[in-house]
C-alpha positions as CSV (number, residue, x, y, z in Angstrom):
1,M,57.5,-56.1,-39.8
2,R,54.0,-56.9,-40.9
3,P,51.0,-56.2,-38.2
4,R,49.8,-59.1,-36.5
5,K,46.5,-60.6,-37.9
6,I,44.0,-60.6,-35.1
7,P,41.5,-63.7,-35.3
8,L,37.9,-62.7,-35.6
9,R,34.9,-64.7,-34.3
10,K,31.1,-64.0,-34.8
11,C,28.8,-63.6,-31.7
12,V,26.4,-66.4,-32.0
13,A,23.6,-63.8,-30.7
14,C,23.8,-60.6,-32.5
15,Q,26.0,-61.9,-35.4
16,E,28.6,-59.1,-35.0
17,M,32.1,-60.2,-36.0
18,M,34.8,-59.2,-33.2
19,P,38.3,-59.8,-32.3
20,K,38.2,-63.1,-30.4
21,K,39.7,-61.6,-27.2
22,E,36.8,-59.5,-27.0
23,L,34.2,-62.3,-26.9
24,I,33.2,-64.9,-24.3
25,R,33.7,-68.6,-25.1
26,V,31.0,-71.0,-24.3
27,V,32.5,-74.6,-24.6
28,R,31.1,-78.0,-25.0
29,T,33.7,-80.2,-23.7
30,P,34.3,-83.8,-25.0
31,D,32.5,-85.1,-22.0
32,E,29.2,-83.2,-22.9
33,Q,29.6,-80.5,-20.1
34,I,28.7,-77.1,-21.1
35,M,30.5,-74.2,-19.5
36,I,32.1,-70.8,-19.8
37,D,36.0,-70.7,-20.9
38,L,37.5,-67.5,-20.2
39,T,40.8,-68.9,-21.4
40,G,39.6,-69.9,-24.8
41,K,41.8,-72.9,-24.7
42,K,39.6,-75.7,-23.3
43,S,39.1,-78.6,-25.8
44,G,35.8,-79.1,-27.3
45,R,33.5,-77.2,-29.7
46,G,32.9,-73.6,-28.7
47,A,30.5,-70.8,-29.4
48,Y,31.3,-67.1,-28.8
49,L,29.2,-64.3,-27.3
50,C,29.6,-60.8,-26.9
51,G,30.3,-59.6,-23.1
52,K,26.9,-58.3,-22.8
53,V,23.9,-59.9,-20.8
54,S,21.4,-58.9,-23.5
55,C,23.4,-61.0,-26.2
56,F,23.2,-64.1,-23.9
57,K,19.6,-63.5,-23.2
58,L,19.0,-63.2,-27.1
59,A,21.1,-66.4,-27.5
60,K,18.8,-68.1,-25.0
61,K,15.6,-66.9,-26.7
62,S,16.8,-67.9,-30.1
63,K,18.4,-71.1,-29.0
64,A,21.7,-69.9,-30.8
65,L,24.0,-71.9,-28.4
66,D,22.0,-75.2,-29.0
67,R,22.8,-74.5,-32.9
68,A,26.5,-73.6,-32.4
69,L,27.4,-76.3,-29.8
70,K,25.5,-78.9,-31.9
71,Q,23.6,-80.4,-28.8
72,S,20.5,-79.3,-27.0
73,V,21.0,-77.1,-24.2
74,S,18.6,-77.7,-21.3
75,A,16.6,-74.8,-19.5
76,D,18.8,-75.5,-16.4
77,I,22.0,-75.4,-18.0
78,Y,20.9,-71.9,-19.7
79,D,20.0,-70.6,-16.2
80,T,23.4,-71.9,-14.7
81,L,25.3,-70.3,-17.6
82,E,23.3,-67.0,-17.1
83,Q,24.5,-66.8,-13.5
84,D,28.0,-67.4,-14.5
85,F,27.9,-65.2,-17.3
86,I,26.6,-62.4,-15.1
87,R,29.4,-63.2,-12.5
88,V,32.2,-63.4,-15.3
89,E,31.0,-60.3,-17.1
90,D,32.5,-57.8,-14.9
91,E,35.8,-59.7,-14.6
92,F,35.7,-60.1,-18.6
93,I,35.1,-56.3,-19.0
94,A,38.0,-55.5,-16.5
95,H,40.4,-57.8,-18.3
96,K,39.6,-56.5,-21.8
97,E,40.1,-52.8,-20.7
98,A,43.5,-53.8,-19.1
99,V,44.5,-55.5,-22.4
100,T,43.4,-52.3,-24.4
101,D,45.4,-50.1,-22.1
102,D,48.5,-52.3,-22.4
103,E,48.3,-52.3,-26.2
104,G,47.9,-48.3,-26.2
105,E,51.2,-47.8,-24.4
106,S,53.4,-49.8,-26.9
C-alpha cells in the first residue's frame, strides 16, 4: 500500500511549507467575518499561519493576512485575532503533540 500523501500549506508570514495539520487556519467566511478555524473545515477563504505568536506578529506587521484573505483587515480585528491566537496556541500545540504521539505508535 502506498503511503498517504500529506497536504502541505505555506505560512503566510514566514513562507515556510508545512503539513496542513501543523498550521493554524484563519478564515474569511462568506459573510465577511474573520476568525480562527482550528477544524480547518469552515467555508470561506483561508490563510495559514505557524502556531507561533511571532509569526502572527510578522503577518500583522506585513499585512500578510490582508493579501491572503483578499480583504483589508482592520487593526481591531488583528487585535482580536491576536488574543484568540494566544489563547488557542497552547491548545493547538497540545493537539499537535497528541497527533504526533499517535502516529509514532502505529
